N, C-alpha and C positions, 0 to 999 in steps of 0.2 A: 052781293058784294058789304051791305049795310055794317061790317062789323071792322071796317079798314076805321072809320071817321073813330073809334073807341080804342085802339090800338093806338093810333097817331098820337091823342090826349095822352094814355100814358104813357107814353116815350118822352114825350113832354116833362110831363112831370118829373120824370126819373132823372131827367138830365138838370132841371131845378133843382133838385133836392142836391144833384151831384156838385155844384156850381158856390152851393150855399155851404156844405160840409169841405170842399177842398181848402179853406183857409186853415181851417182847425185842424185837417192833416196835417199839412203843411208846417203847420207852429207846433203840434206834438212830435213829429220828427225833427224838427229841428231842435228841442229840447235836448235830445241826447247827445251833441255836439259842441266838443268842449276847444277850447282855444290855449295853447300853453304861454305864459307871459312868463318871462328870464325876468326872476328879481334877483340882485347880486346880493341883499344880504339874508334868503332862503338858503341859498350855495354855502356860503360861510358856516350855517347851521347843521347843514347836512353833513359836512367834512368832519364839523366839531363832534359829531352824535359818532361817525364812526371812530373818529382817533378816539374817543372814551372807552367805548365798546372793546377797540384794541388794546389798551391800558388796563381795562379790565381784568382781561383774556391772559396778559401777560401776568399780574399780579395773582392772579388765582395760580397761573401754571409754576410761578415762583412759589407763593406759598406751598402749594402738594410738592414741588421738588424739595424745601427744605425742611418739612416736617419728615418727608419720607426718611430723608438725608439722617434726621436728629434719631429717630426711631432705630435708624440700620445702623449708625454708628455706637447707641448707646448699646445695641443688645451686642454687636463684636468688642464693645469694653468690656463688657460681661462676661463674655466667653474669654478673654485676655490670649488673643492670639499670640504666636512667637514661630520664628523660624528655627525649625531644626537642621543643624549641619552634621554632615556626614564627618567621619570620623578624622581629627585635626590634631597637631600639636596644644601643648597649653596652653590656653591663653588667660593671663592675669588678669585683664581685666573684663573676664565672664565670669559671674556667680555661679557656683555648682551647688549640688544636693551632693552632702556625702551619709552615707546609710554606712555606721558604724555598727556592726555586729560583733560583741562581743562574747566568747564561749565561756558561760561558766557552767558547766558540768561538773561531775565530780573531780574529773581526771586532771582537773585546773588546779587541782587544789594541792599537787605535788610539792612539796615545800624544798625551799633550798636557802642559802645564807641571804638573800636579797627580796627573801620574801616566797608566796607562791607564785605558781606559773600566772594565775590571776593578777596578782598585781602587777607583775610584767606587762601585760597585755595591756591592762589600763593604763599602764607609765608610756608605755607606745599607741596607745587609741588618744592620749591627751597631747604628745608630742607633733601629732599629724596635723592637729587642729592648726596648727601653726603654717600650714603649709599651703592652705584655702584661700583663697581670693576674695576679698572685700562683697561684701553683699550676701555670702554662702549661707546655705542653710544645713544643719546637721541634724539627722535622725539617729537617737542612739536606741540599739536593740541588745534588749538580753537573751541569747539565741536560747534560755532551756528555763525563762520564767523569772521571776523575780518577787520578792515579798513585800516591795515598794512598788507605788503605781506609775507607770509609765506614761508620760507624754505621747499624746498619736501626731500632734502636730511638731513640726521639725522646730529646734532652739535657732535660734535669729545671735546669738552673744556666743562666744569661744568660752566663756567662763559659764554658762549655763549648761553647755552641751557637758564639760569638763563637768562640773560637779556632778551631772547625771552618770557619766563613767563612774564616777567613782564611787557613788552610790550604788552600783551594782553590786552585789551577793551572791557567796556563791549557794549553788541547790547541787541536789545528790541526784539529779536528772541526767538522762544522754543527750548528748549533743546528736543533730542528725542535719545532714544537707540538704537536705529538701523541704526542711520544715524551716531552717531558715532562708532559703531561697522565697519560699513565700510572704516571710515577714518583709524582706527586702524589698519584693512586688507591691508588697501595698504600701510602703512606705515608699515609694518611688510613684506609684499612682496618687499619690496624696496630693505630692508635687508637680506636676507634669510641665510648670514652667521652667524647671530648671534640670543640669542635665546631671543624671545621677553616676555617683560613682560609689561603690559598693566594695566595702574591705570587711575581711572577717579575721578576726585575730583569736586562732588556736591552737591546740596541740598537735591537730592534725591525729589524732586518735583514728585506727583503722576501723573503728566499729561503726565511727560516723559517717563512713563513706560506703556501708554497706548497699542502701538502697540506690545509690546514683553509679551508675554502670556504663552509662553511654552518655554521648553530647547531647542527644534530642531531647533528655530529660529536663535540660536547661534551658532549652529554647525559649521555654515562657517567661524566664528571668532574666535582670537585667546581668551585664557581665562583672565576674567577680575576681577581687584579687585576694586570696588565702595568705594570712602572713603566719609564718610557722613558729611558735612561741616555746622557746626550750630546747631542748637537748634530748637525742635519743639514748632512753633507759627506762626499760621494762619493769626493772627490778621491783618485787611490789607482793607484800604479803597481807593479805584479809581474811574475813569471815565472810565469804561467799554465799552461807547458808545457815538458816538457825530455825527450828521447826519442831514444834511440840508433836511426835511421832502420830499418837492416837488421837491428836486432834482436840481430845477435852480431857480436862485433870479433873479426878474426884478424889476424897479426901479420904477414899477406904486404900488404895492401892497407889504405889509409886510413882510419878509420871515421867516419862522418858524424855528427853530433849535433845535433839540431832545437830549437831553442829560441824560444820564442812569448812575447812581452813587449807586455802589454795595460795602456792607461792611462784611466782614466777621470777626467772633470773638465773644466770650460769650458776650461782653461788648457792650452796646451801644454807639453812638457817638453824641452829641449833639450840634447843634448852629456853624453848619460845613457852611462857606461861600463858594458859587461858584458862581465863578467871570466870565463873558463873554465878552469878548475882541474881536473887530473888526480892524485889521492893528497895532497891539501891542498895543492900548486904550483901558483901562476899559471903557463899554458903560452901563452894567447892571449888578447885583448882586442878587442871592439866598439865605437866609438863611433856612438852613436844619438840620433835625435831623434824625439819622439814627439805626433804634431799631438792633439789634443783627441778623447777617445774612442776610440782607434785601437787599431790589433792589428800588430804587426811580427813577422817570422819572421824568422830568420837562422839561419845553418849553421855550425857549427865542424868542423875535420876533427883527426884524430890517427890516429899510427903506433904501433900498440904492439909496435915491433920491438925491444926493448931489452928484454923478459921473457922468461923460461925458461917454458915452458908443456911442460906433461905430456902427451905425446899421448893424445887419447881422455878429458881431464880438461876441467873449465873453472876457469879464475884469474880472481877476481873482482877490480876496480878499481874506486873510488869517486872519482865523476867530479860536478864541482859546478861551477853558473854563478851566480852572483850580481850583486846590482846594489848602488846604495847605499842605504843605509836609510834611508826614508823613512817618515812618520807610522802607516803598520803596518810593521813591520819581517818580520813572521815569514812574509811572500810574498815576499820580495825576493830570496830563496835558494831553489833545490833540487838534491838529491842523487839520482843513480840509482847503480846498481852495474852495469858493464858486465860482462860474462861474454866472456869471449874466450878463444878455443879455437883446437886445431890439431887436425889428423885425426881428426875424428870418424868414427867408421866408418859408411857407408852403403851398402845393398845397393841393385845396379840388376841387377833381372832381363827379360831380355826375349828376342825368339829367336834373337840372334845371339853366338857367344862372342867373345869378346874377340880371340882370334886371326884371327877368319875375318875381323875389320873391317880393310878396305883403303882407306885414304884416295887413292890412284892410280884404283881404281875408283868410287869415290862408294859406298863400301859401308860402310855404319853400323848399328849395331844405334837403335831407336827412342829410346833413352835417352839417347844421344850426346850432345845439345844441353844434357840436362839437368846431365850429367857436366861438359862443357866450362863450364858456366854456374859450377856453385859450385868446380871444382877447373882453373881454366885453366890452369895450369903443370902439363906434363905428366913435368918431368924429376924423375928417382928420389931424388937430390939432395934435391931441394924438396918432394919429398910429404910430409915431417915437417911443414912449415909452412904447408900448405894448410887450409883450411878445414874439408874433410873428406878422409877416407881413401877412395877408393875401391874397391868391392868388385863388381865386373862379373862375371855370370854369364849362361850360358843357362838357362831354368829346365828345359828337358828334360832337362839333365845330370845336376838334382839327383833326391835322394830326401829322405823325411820326415827323417832324423836328419840329414841335409846340412845340409838348408835350417835346421833348429833350430840346428846350429851354428854354421852362417853368422850367423845373427840374434841370437844371444844376448848380443851385445855391441854389439848395432850399434842406431840410436836412428830412426834413420829408412830405408824401403825404397820404392822405386818400383818400378812393373810397366808396363810400356810394350809394345804391341805385342802380347799374346801373343794368339793366335787363339782358343785355349781352355786355363785352368787346369786343372790335374790337381787330383782331389780331395783330395791329401796337402796340397798348397800352399795351398789354402782351410784347412785344418784349420788346418797351422801359423801361417799370418798371420794368422787369425781370434783365435788366443790371443797372438801377438805384439801385435797391435791392443787387445784386452781385457787386457793386463796394462802397458799405456802407450807403445807405440811406434806411430809415424807411419807410416802407409802411402799411396802416391798411386799411381793406377791411371789410367793413359793408356790412350786407342785409339789409333789408326794401324795399319801393315803389315796383319798378316790379320786383323786383331780383329774376333768373332763375337759380336755383341750377344747372339743366340739363346741361346746355348751359355753364354754368360757367364751370363746369368740363371740358365738352367736349373741350372750349376752352383754358382755362388759368392751368389745370392739366397737362397736356402732361407728362402722367406717372413720374410725380414726379419733372419733370424740366420745369415747370411752374412758377406761383406766386402764386397759392391755398398751402396753408398748407398740407392739405390734400383732398380728392376727396371727393362730396358731394352727399347725397342721392336723387336723383330727385323731391322726393315729399317732402316738407317741413313738419314739426312739427306745428299741431295747424292751425289758419287761424287769421287775420288780424282782426281791428275792421269795417273796411266797407265790412266785407265778411257780404251776405245775409244769415243768421243762426239764427237759435231759441238760441241756447244756447251757451256760451263760456266755453272754458275748461283751465281756466290761471293757469300756472306755476309760480314757485319762483326759486330764487337764493338760493343754498346750500352754506352755511357760512362755514359746515365743510370741503367742498374743497377750500377755501378759507382763512381760518385759518391759516396754515402755509406758506403764500406769505406775504413778506414786502411790496408790492404793496396794499396791503388792510387793511393793519394795519394804524389806526389812532391814533395818539398822544392824549391823556388823554379818551381814550375812551376804555372802558371795551368790554372783549366777550361778554356779555348780551345786552350791548348800540349797537356795532357793528352786532350781531345778529338781532335784531331789525333796525338799518339802511338798510341793504341788505334785510332784509324781504319786506320791503315797496314797491318796486316796481312788479308792476304785470307784464307779460308777453302771450302774446297770439298765436303769433309766430315766429318760428325759422328755420332756416335750420339745416341740419343735418350733421357735417362732421364724415367720416367714417375713423379710425385710428383701421386698421386691420396689421394681418403681410405682409397682402397684399401689402399696403399703406408702411410697415415700407420697404419691400424689393424694391417696384421702388423708393422711396426715394434712400438707399442705391445705388440703380445703378445709379440713375442719378447723386448723388452726385460724386459717383467714376469716372463716365465719365465726368464729368465737371473737375475734379482734373485732370486728363489724356489728358484732350484737354490745358490745361492753360502748362502741362509741355512740349507738343510740339509744343506748338506757342511759336515763340523766343523772341516776344516784346507785352507783354500783354498792355504795359503802354501807346502804341498808342490808346485803344480802349476805355480809360477811359477820361471821358467827364466831371465828377461830378469834380467844381473847386474849393471846400473847401476837397479834400482829402489826398491834402499836409500836413495839420493841423493836421491830426490824429495822435498822439503819439505811435510810436512804441517801445513796451516794452518785455525785455527779462526778465524772472524771473526765479533765481533757488533758490527754496526752499527746504527745507528738505524731502518734497515727493518725487522730483526730484533727492536729493541725495539718496535716498530709489531704487527707482526704475534703475539708475545707476548700481548698483551694480546686481539686481535682469535681467537686461539686460545681461550680461555677464555668466549667468548659463546658461548652454544650446545651448552656440554657436555652429551653424554650418556652413558649408560652402555652405548650401542652402539658398537662400534671405529668409526672412519670409515677409509676406504679411501683412502689417501697418495695424494695428486692427479699424474698422469704431468707430468714435467719437460719441456718442450715444447720444449728444448733439445738434447734427445736425438733428436729428429724431424729429416730429412732439410734442408740448408738452400740454397739456392741463393745463391751468391755473384758471380756473373754471368752475363749472357746473352748471346746473339748477337743481330742486330736482325731476326731472325726470331721472336725471341721464344722460341726454344729456349735449353735452359741452357750454359751451356759450363763451370761449376765447380759442383761439386754438394760439401757437405762433411756429415759426420757423425758424431757422438760415438760411441763404441763403447767404452763399457767406461772404462779409464783414458785411451783412445787416442784417435786422429781416422782417418778415414778420407776423401781428397778425389780425387774422380772428374773428369778431364779428359776431356771426352765430344770432345775432339778429338785426332789424334796431335801428336806433338812433331817432326815429321820433315817434309820437303820435297815429301811427296804428297799429305797432307791438307789443307795449309795452306803458306803463306809466314811464319808467325809465327818460326822459327828466323833469318831472313834479316832482322829488323827488330828495332828497341830496346824492342818491348812485352815481349820476350821476358824482358826483367827483373823482369817480376812476377812471374816463377817463383820466381827469385831472393827475392825478399822471401818471398815463401808458403813454401818452401823453409826458408829460413833462421828462420822464425817456426814453425814447425813442429818444427824442431831445439831451437829456446830453450825449448820448453814442457816438453821432456824432459830440460831442465839444472835443479840447483837453485834455486829461487824464491827472489830475492834482493830484489825490490823491492814494497813492498806500501804500499796505502792506509792513511788509519790506522784501528787496529783494535784490537780485544782483547786478543787475545794469538797468538803464532805458536809451534807448534814443533816443532824443530829435531832430526832424529836426528843422535846422533855413532856414526860406525863404529866406533870401539874405545874405548870407554868402560868404565872400571874404576873400583872402588871407589875409588881415587888419586884421580881424574880430579877436576880443578876447573875450572868454567865462570863467569867475571866478566863481568858486562854495564856496558860504559862507555855512558851513553846522551846525546843531543846536548845539549849547553849544561849539564850537569849534571857539577860535580867529581866525582872519585871515583866507584870504579867498586862496584858490589854484584854479591854469588855469588849465582848460580842452582843450585836444588837440581836433582841429576841423577833421572830415574826410568825408567819405561816408557812408551813412546809405545802400543806394544799388547803382543800377546805373547812376543813376539823383538825386539823394536826399543827401544834407549834412546836417551834425548835429552834435553833440556831445553824448557820451555815458558819464552818469553820473554813478559812481561807487562804491557798497557798502553803500547801503541805508539799513544801520542797525540798528540806531536810530531814535526813534519817532519825531517829530516835524517837524521844516520849513525849507526849503532848498529853497535859494537863488539863480538864477543865472544870474550875467550880462555880457549883451553883450555889447560892445562896438567895436570902432574902434580905432587902433592903433594912435597917432599923429605921424606920418614921417617927416612931415615938419617943418620945423624952423618959418615958417611966421605966425606971429602971429595973421594977418588978416584972415585966414584959419582956422576955428572954427571946431573942430570935431562933427558930429551928437550925440545927447545927449544919453546917454546908454539907454535901453531897460530892464525891468527886469522880469524875469520867477520864479513863486514861486511853488513849489512844498511839497507836505505834505506828510508824511508819518504815519502811523498807528500802533502802537506797537499791540502787538497781548494780547488780552482780557485774554485767557487762564492763560498768565502769571502772569496774578494779581490774581489767587487762587494758592497762594503757600503754601495748603496744601501737607502733606508729605506722601510719600508711607509708610504705617506700614509693620513691618516684618513678621507680619501674612501674608499680602496679597504675600510677595516676596517670602517664602515659600509656600502658595499654587501654584503658580507658576513653582515650582522645578528646579528651576535657581541655584540653589547652586553649583551642580557640576562645572558649565563653569562660576560663577561668583559667588565672594565672597563680600559680605558684611561687609565693616569696620565701625564699628561704632567711635564718635569720641573719640582719645586715642589708639585704636588699631593700633598695628607695622603695615606696611606695609610688606611682605614677599617678598623674593626674590629666594624661593626654587620653583623648577618645572625643565623642561627641559633643557638640556644641549646640547650648541653645541660645540665640540672638533676638533681640527686641521685645525682651521680658514687661519694658516700661511702656510698649504701646498702647495699651490702654487706657495711660492718663492721658497721649494725644489725643485718643478717639472720643475721651469724654470732653475735651476740650473744645475740639470741633464740635461735637453735638449741642455745648451750650451756646457754640457760635453761631449754630444754624438758629436756636431757637431765641437768640437775641435779636437778627434781623428778623425773625417771621413778626417779633414785636415791632420791630419799627416800623415794616411794610403797614401794620395795623392801626398801629396808631399813627403815623405820618405818612398819610401815604403821599400828600402832594409832590415830594420828590421826585416821586415817579414820574408824574405828570410833566412835571418842570424837564424830567430828563428825556422823557419820550417827544417832549413836543420840542426839546434842543435836536434831537434826532432828525425829527420830521422838518424843521426848519434847514437842515443842512440840503436837501432834496426837493425838485419840483412838482409842484402839485398841481392838480386837472386845472385849480382857480385861476393860480399865476398863467397859466397857459392859454385861458381864456382872455384874462385881462390883456395881455401881449397880442393877442389877435386882435 
């Protein structure tokens, strides 16, 4: 037990340590305790901090509200909100948008003792302006366009609108209700803050309503009031047609001009002189009588033998035919520009060279009949006076470079009786046609349809308009057969084509003419769904190829392509399509529809229903396929008068390669200038207008300079004078003589039929809900939908400015907010006050 004293000593030691550390532990534990002492000044400071924090929060909220309100009010002001009220009576305190459409078509030129119908429409439109409430806006629309520029924004004063109405000039175009509706809708959408009142002043010509057959077609347009102008009298005599029968004139044979004179009305018209003029000089006339509601056709012949014609070029001559003026003088004359040509290069390719042809042995190439048809004179002395310059070659003697050199200044190529074309010939002829050349392919001789299809069809990308059946129809005269089965032309398939109509011949005479030739053999073009699909695919591929290639002009080697006129026509049809294109627009691109005119087209058939002539547009040119030969073995066509149809066909194809000089009424036409420089000046003289206007010269494309003639809206002769400005005062430097270009614009023949729409026909179309017909003497109504609050945007701008002003005051002088808040706080009890009371 000797360890007990040690344990006791240790316990005392520990107990001593605890006693010594106790005060220290108690001190450390007491340091974490504190005592709250209430001090009155500190309570006031805490409440002030809380009040200031609330004031700052309130000011921030006010600033956010004011800034947001200012932005919203400013945005609403820019949108110019208004309130559209339903149909109501006329309120003279509310301004309106008056959209006045004036019919200035050719039929509105009917004259009376008080002037024309257009003058009467202008007077009524100007008188209507007095009925409009103050503050109204006026849009003035020339329904058929105008040579004067028109304002897009509405007029603000009656005087400006009256001046615009008075300035509307007549045109020779045709009015169309759908086109007028499009223009009215555009004008109404341009000023949405005013309720529109659309009024159309017109003579109610029946043809203007042809495309408007139901009320559903007018749903997208504002309601319209149609004011009828003039009385119902359809009596009129007009020149409804005037053309050069064979498309081209030459200096070797007389040219035939065909004139059609129409007369409507219950009374006849006797002893009417029809005057024929060339370059403004009367050269012939005929006296005719016109029964009621009749049409007469007459011809004039003229020989252009006194003219100097440059070989290979076209000289233009203005030719006019006219009647004595009647109540509608605009259609009593017509002018066309005749192209007089000589020695146009035409390439003929067949299987026989010119040296091998022997008339004594009846040895001719398959193109001989066409050569004699277009160039009947074989004397070298007269070859420069003929219509064409014959270039006859055997295809086997050529290669690609020589064929291209032969075609580079030619406008037409004829390939006849070739058994099988070489690959290089197909390539070169394909380029020739795509650049604008004209190509005729005829069978005959040793023509092999199977080989032609294999080499020249190329799934629609070759020079054949359509693939050919491998086995021909019938046999030629030199075949060893016991019996021939001839067939003839079907006149029913040719009746509606102007190419096969000859002046002075009735249908029965034309039937006898085309029934005369007998055909024994022909190839069979196959035009079916497979052919159509191949043509569409090849055409789209060629279009994509041209888009991908940067410079297509370097591949063009035809020398006369720069002479081709580039036209841009915006007609009533285009104006209607512009509105249709806006319907259903989406973000997804739409595929361009295929132009059906690029498909093969059968111009004529045989009586066995097989195609005789097949035409197809390829690039800028055309290909005509003749399914039989033009020789004495496949048919008897060359020995009959029916062969003259090829004279008209080939002349028409040649005419399409010349600069275009005859146009319908259109918006503009662009003319290239061969040698335009910075000193070149072009002046335009319009028909019936004194003086000339200068036209600016610019680039029609990347390489071609030219002028754009605007607003060809009146029929007649347009003369452009191209000259050089005299910049030097030196009298010894004489400028080059000016050059003259002549254009002719044809008025629309439908405008000569001035028969009016009847009330019965109008009611049958169910248009009365959207279109109101006002007969002469009826008052134009201003009742309808109203729009109020057009000036709200001004008050919204004021409120936005007020919000910004209050914001500036809050930021610049915040003390008044503190005082306002302190005043509001002093009206209530605070915790400090409660504690003081206690």
